[in-house]
C-alpha positions in Angstrom: 162.9 415.9 -37.5 164.2 413.1 -40.5 166.0 411.8 -37.8 163.7 411.7 -35.2 160.8 410.1 -37.4 163.9 407.4 -38.8 164.5 406.6 -35.3 160.8 406.0 -34.0 160.0 404.0 -37.0 163.4 401.7 -35.6 162.0 401.6 -31.9 158.5 400.9 -33.3 159.9 398.0 -35.5 161.9 396.6 -32.9 158.9 396.3 -30.2 156.6 395.0 -32.9 159.4 391.5 -33.7 159.8 391.8 -29.7 156.0 391.1 -29.5 155.7 388.6 -33.0 159.2 386.9 -31.4 157.3 386.3 -27.8 153.9 385.3 -29.4 156.0 382.9 -32.0 157.9 381.5 -29.2 154.4 380.9 -26.7 152.8 379.2 -30.1 155.6 376.8 -29.5 155.6 375.8 -26.2 151.7 375.1 -26.3 152.2 373.2 -29.1 155.2 371.0 -26.8 152.3 370.9 -24.2 149.6 369.7 -26.5 148.2 366.0 -26.0 149.0 365.3 -29.5 152.8 365.2 -28.7 152.2 363.1 -25.7 150.5 360.9 -27.9 152.8 360.5 -30.5 156.0 360.4 -28.1 154.2 357.3 -26.0 152.8 355.7 -29.4 149.2 355.1 -28.4 146.1 356.7 -27.9 143.8 356.1 -24.7 140.3 356.8 -25.4 138.0 356.5 -22.3 134.1 355.6 -22.9 131.6 352.9 -20.7 131.1 350.1 -22.5 127.2 349.5 -22.3 125.7 352.7 -24.9 124.3 350.5 -27.8 125.6 350.5 -30.6 128.4 353.1 -30.3 130.7 351.1 -27.5 130.2 347.5 -26.1 131.9 344.3 -25.6 131.3 341.3 -27.9 130.6 337.9 -26.8 134.3 337.5 -26.9 134.8 340.3 -24.5 135.9 342.7 -27.0 134.8 346.8 -27.4 133.1 347.3 -30.3 130.9 349.7 -31.7 130.7 352.9 -33.7 132.4 355.0 -31.1 135.6 352.3 -30.7 135.7 351.9 -35.4 136.3 355.9 -35.1 138.9 355.8 -32.3 140.6 352.6 -34.1 140.7 355.1 -37.3 141.9 357.7 -35.3 144.5 356.1 -34.1 145.9 354.6 -37.1 145.5 358.1 -38.6 148.1 359.0 -35.7 149.9 356.1 -36.4 150.1 355.2 -32.8 148.1 352.3 -30.8 144.6 352.1 -30.0 143.9 351.7 -25.9 140.8 351.4 -24.7 139.9 352.4 -20.9 136.7 351.6 -20.0 135.6 353.9 -17.4 132.5 354.5 -15.3 130.6 357.5 -16.7 130.0 359.6 -13.6 133.6 359.7 -13.3 134.6 359.7 -16.8 135.0 363.8 -17.0 136.9 363.9 -13.8 139.5 360.9 -15.5 139.5 363.0 -18.2 140.9 365.6 -16.7 143.1 363.9 -14.8 144.8 362.8 -17.4 144.0 358.6 -17.0 143.2 359.4 -21.1 143.8 361.3 -23.7 140.2 361.7 -25.3 136.7 360.2 -24.3 134.7 359.2 -27.4 131.5 357.8 -26.0 128.5 359.3 -27.5 128.8 362.2 -24.8 126.2 364.9 -26.1 127.5 368.9 -26.0 126.0 370.4 -23.3 127.1 373.6 -21.8 127.4 372.7 -18.4 130.4 369.8 -19.7 131.3 372.2 -22.0 132.5 374.7 -19.1 134.6 371.7 -17.6 136.0 370.1 -21.2 136.3 371.3 -25.0 134.1 369.6 -27.7 135.5 369.0 -31.1 132.6 369.2 -33.8 129.9 366.9 -33.5 130.1 363.9 -35.6 126.6 362.9 -34.9 123.3 364.4 -34.3 121.0 362.2 -32.1 117.8 362.8 -29.3 115.4 361.7 -27.1 112.9 359.4 -27.9 110.3 357.2 -26.5 109.9 353.5 -25.4 106.6 353.3 -24.2 104.6 350.6 -22.5 102.1 349.2 -24.7 99.0 349.3 -22.7 99.3 353.3 -23.9 98.7 353.0 -27.0 96.7 355.9 -28.7 97.0 357.6 -25.3 100.4 358.7 -25.2 101.8 360.2 -28.7 104.3 362.3 -27.3 106.7 363.5 -24.5 103.8 365.9 -23.8 101.0 363.4 -22.9 103.7 361.8 -20.3 103.8 364.8 -18.4 101.7 363.9 -15.6 102.2 362.4 -12.0 100.5 358.9 -13.1 103.4 358.1 -15.4 106.3 356.6 -14.1 109.4 357.4 -16.3 113.1 355.9 -16.2 116.2 357.1 -17.7 119.9 356.5 -17.1 121.8 358.5 -13.8 123.3 361.7 -14.8 122.6 361.4 -18.7 121.0 363.9 -21.2 118.1 361.3 -20.9 117.5 362.2 -17.4 117.9 366.0 -18.0 115.0 365.8 -21.0 112.7 364.5 -18.2 113.8 366.8 -15.5 113.1 369.7 -18.0 110.3 368.6 -20.0 107.9 366.6 -18.2 108.7 367.6 -14.8 105.4 366.3 -13.2 106.0 362.7 -14.0 107.7 360.3 -11.4 110.8 359.5 -12.5 113.0 356.3 -11.5 117.2 356.6 -12.6 119.2 353.7 -13.0 122.6 352.9 -13.6 122.8 351.8 -17.4 119.7 352.5 -19.9 119.4 348.6 -20.3 118.1 348.6 -16.5 116.5 351.6 -17.6 114.4 349.9 -20.4 113.8 346.6 -19.1 112.0 348.4 -16.4 109.4 349.5 -18.8 109.6 345.6 -20.5 109.1 344.2 -17.1 105.5 346.8 -16.8 107.1 348.0 -13.9 107.6 351.6 -15.4 105.4 353.6 -17.6 108.2 354.7 -20.4 112.0 355.4 -20.6 113.5 358.0 -22.5 116.7 357.6 -24.1 118.9 358.5 -27.4 117.2 357.3 -30.7 120.2 354.7 -31.6 120.0 352.7 -28.0 116.0 352.8 -28.7 115.8 351.6 -31.4 118.5 348.8 -31.0 116.7 348.2 -27.5 113.6 347.8 -29.9 115.4 345.4 -32.4 116.8 343.1 -29.6 113.8 342.6 -27.1 110.8 345.1 -27.9 109.1 344.0 -30.7 105.6 343.2 -29.6 106.1 344.5 -26.4 107.1 348.1 -26.1 105.6 351.0 -28.3 108.7 352.7 -30.2 108.0 356.7 -30.4 110.9 357.4 -32.6 110.5 361.5 -33.3 113.5 363.0 -31.5 112.2 365.9 -29.3 115.7 367.3 -28.2 118.6 368.2 -30.4 121.5 366.8 -29.2 124.7 366.9 -30.8 127.5 363.9 -29.8 131.4 365.1 -30.2 134.5 364.0 -28.9 135.7 366.0 -25.4 139.1 367.2 -24.8 141.0 368.8 -22.1 140.6 372.5 -22.2 143.6 374.9 -23.3 145.0 372.5 -26.1 143.8 374.4 -29.8 146.7 371.9 -31.4 144.6 368.7 -30.5 141.5 370.3 -31.7 142.5 371.2 -35.2 143.7 367.9 -35.3 140.3 366.3 -34.4 138.0 368.4 -36.4 140.4 368.4 -39.7 140.5 364.8 -38.8 136.7 364.7 -39.0 136.4 366.4 -42.1 138.4 364.0 -44.0 136.8 360.8 -43.0 133.4 362.5 -43.5 134.5 363.1 -47.2 136.5 360.0 -47.9 133.9 357.3 -47.2 135.3 355.8 -43.8 132.5 357.8 -42.0 130.0 356.3 -44.2 131.1 352.6 -44.2 131.3 352.9 -40.0 127.8 354.9 -40.0 126.3 352.3 -42.5 127.6 349.2 -39.9 127.0 350.2 -36.6 123.5 352.6 -37.1 121.8 351.9 -40.5 122.1 348.2 -40.1 121.2 345.5 -36.9 122.9 342.8 -38.1 125.6 343.5 -35.8 123.1 342.5 -33.1 124.5 338.8 -33.1 128.1 339.9 -32.2 126.3 340.5 -28.6 124.1 337.8 -28.5 
C-alpha cells in the first residue's frame, strides 16, 4: 500500500510540474508576442489618433500635433524609452487600422462602449466626459435639457460615428438629425443658424464656446451621459494592458497627469496656439 501511495504521489507531482512547465512556457511565448516587445525592439511607440478633437488632439499653427492626448502619449513613450510617432488617422477607420497593426495603440479621446469592446480592449479610463449641448440662442428658456429637444421640430447635429451621434439616436430619437465629418462642422451649423443644437463631448463644447460661441450660443454644460475615455489596444495582449494600467496609476499619483490636465482641460490658454 505504501509503495503504491508513493508511486501515486510521484505520478501526480510529475503531472503537476508538467502542467506548470507548459503554463510557464505559454506565458513566455505570449510575452514575446506582446506589442510591448515590438515597441521596444523598434524603438518607437506608434500612436493612432484623429486630429481635430479639441483639446485632446489637434494641429497648431505650425502643423505640429498638440493636445491632452498628445502630451500623455509623449509621456508614455518617454517611460518606455522610445520615440513617439504620431499616426493621424480618419476616425471611421481607426479601429480597423489598429487591428491591422498600422499603429500600436489608439490614444484619441475614445469612449469605452460595449460595441467597440467586442473588437478591441480598453485600458482603465483616463478621464470621464459626457455629452453636452450647444444651443441656438433663439431657444433660450425653452430648451433646458436634452429632453426638451426630443421633438421633430428640432434639427440636431453631431459628428458621424461618435457617441454624440449615438446619444441623439438613443435619447433624442424624435428630433431630426444631420451628421458631419467633424465636430467643428456640426457646431458651425448651429452657429450659422442652420440647426437648433449640436450634441458633443463636454471638452469640445467648452472649447468651441470659448473660441466662437460667446454671445452667439447657449452652452448647456451639464453632461447627460456617462462616458469614460480610455486607450485602446488589440485583443490578447495582457502584458501591454498591465503596463498601461500601471503607467496610468503612476502618472495620476506623481503629478504628471494633473499638470497635463491643468494645461489642456482647466485652462484655455492653448487656444492661441491654434488660432
